C-alpha positions in Angstrom: 0.0 0.0 0.0 1.3 3.4 -1.0 0.6 6.3 1.4 0.4 9.9 0.0 3.2 12.2 1.1 2.2 15.2 3.2 3.1 18.7 2.2 5.0 20.7 4.7 5.7 24.5 4.7 8.8 26.0 6.2 8.1 29.6 7.2 10.9 31.8 8.7 10.2 34.1 11.6 12.6 37.1 11.8 11.7 39.0 14.9 8.1 40.1 14.5 8.1 39.4 10.7 7.3 36.0 9.2 8.4 35.1 5.7 5.9 32.6 4.4 6.7 29.5 2.4 3.9 29.3 -0.2 5.2 26.3 -2.1 6.0 23.8 0.6 7.6 20.4 -0.1 6.2 16.9 0.1 7.9 14.7 2.7 7.2 11.2 4.0 6.4 12.1 7.6 6.9 14.4 10.6 10.4 13.0 11.2 11.5 14.0 7.7 9.9 17.4 8.2 11.8 17.9 11.4 15.1 17.0 9.7 14.3 19.5 6.9 13.5 22.2 9.4 16.8 21.6 11.3 18.7 21.6 8.0 17.1 24.9 7.0 17.8 26.5 10.4 21.5 25.5 10.2 21.7 26.9 6.7 20.2 30.2 7.9 22.5 30.4 10.8 25.5 29.7 8.6 24.6 32.6 6.3 23.5 35.0 9.0 25.3 38.4 9.1 24.4 39.0 12.8 22.5 37.6 15.7 19.6 35.3 15.0 18.4 34.5 18.5 14.8 35.8 18.0 14.4 33.9 14.7 13.0 30.5 14.0 11.9 28.1 11.3 8.2 27.3 11.6 6.9 24.0 10.2 3.2 24.1 9.0 1.3 21.1 7.8 -1.1 23.2 5.8 -3.4 24.0 8.6 -1.3 25.0 11.6 2.2 25.4 13.0 3.3 21.9 14.2 7.0 22.6 15.0 9.2 25.6 15.7 13.0 25.3 15.4 14.7 28.3 17.1 17.8 29.9 15.7 20.2 30.4 18.5 23.6 30.8 17.0 25.4 34.1 16.9 27.4 34.7 13.7 
């Protein structure tokens, strides 16, 4: 039996502003979505020009935020 993949959206919160991911990506499950959120958070931190302590990657399953990965590194 083949199960349909879920679509996850990875929004980025920068202080009080949120940059919305309108495309999303299909992933097998919540575990894969968590891995992708962490990967994106690390990439943002690596490219940051300054503090990112108030920022986060927000994972949305299409109806609500289901995970928040905070950015805590200082570049």
